[in-house]
N, C-alpha and C positions, 0 to 999 in steps of 0.2 A: 171800603170796593177794593178790592181784590181785582184782580185784572184778570182778563179772558186768559185763559191754556194758551194757548198762541204767540201769543206773547205777545198781544200786540198795546198799549195802555187806557185801551177801551177797557169799559164791563164784560164779562160774558154776557149778563140779556143786552150789553149794544153792542156787539161781535159776532158770536160765532148762535153764540143761541139762537135765533131771526133767521141763522139761514137753516141751523139742523132742523127746527119746529119746519117748514116749510117755505119762507121766505125761500128766494131766486136772489141765485149768489152776482152779484155783479160786477165779481170782474174771477178769472183764471188762479189769483191767490188769495184771495175772500174765499174760495170755494175749499180752496187747499188747508184753509187756513179752520176751514171750519170741520175737515176729515182731521186734521188731526186729530182737537177737539171732541171730535167724536169717539173716538177711539179712547179717551180720556176719561168724557164719562161713562161711556160705556153701548154708543145708541147706534148699534147694530147694522140695524135697518136706517139706518139714514146712510150709511155709507155702500148699504147696497146694494139702494134707489140708487145714491148718485154718482157707479159710475157707468163708461158707455152702457150703455143695454150688449154693445160686441165682446166687448173686458166683464161680464160677472157667468159667469160660463165658468173662472179660477177661483171667483168669490166662494171663498168653506165662512158661513154664520159662527160656525162653532167655535173653529181656529179663531177666529176677528176675537169672538166672545171671551176667547178665553185667554186669547193673549191681551184683547185690551184689560183683561180683570186684573189676570196675573201680572204685569206692568206700575214699573212708577215713572210716569212720568215725566222727565225730569224740561224739556221744549224742543223748539223749534225754533230753525234757522232759516230765513228763503237767505236765501245766497243771488239771486236774479230770475230775473223774470221778464219774458220776450212775448209781446206778444196777451189775446189775455183783456185788453180793458174791457170797457162796460157796451162800448161803440167792434169788438173784435169778433169775430163767429171761432179764432184756436188761438192757443196760445201753452204756454209751454210755465215755469216751474222750477226749480233747479233746490234743493229743499232737502233740510239735513232735519230729521225727525231721532232728540236722544231721547233716550229709557235707558232701562236698567228689568233685565227677565231673569231669571233666575241667580241673584247674587252677582251679574257682569253688567258690567254698564254700554250699552249699544246704538253706533251711533249711522243710523238709516239714511241712507245720501241718496238721492234718485232724482234723472228731469223728466218731469211731467208731464203728458200735455191732455193736455182741455181741451174738447167741443161744446161748440154752444147750439142743446136741442130744445126745437123749440121756444 
């Protein structure tokens, strides 16, 4: 059994895959991990649908697909989580996604905000 792309100790099938396939993410961190894994496996539809509706206008599926396919995904580090638990409506996840693109290693650090919808 290999561990999930997101760096958890769980198998992909028991971690991010159910969320990518449509299960509700229980926490903001779980959604962040699933979004990273979606880049690794190239699930661009999930990446689009898991964005807040008011953020989707900036999402370019073709660019995301090219980035996904042409990167070597090296790992995800979660630095901090604020709120975003199972009973929270909002949360923040401070993370770094590491990848190699066009021969250069890059570390993308972001403080991502999440809002539970429906």
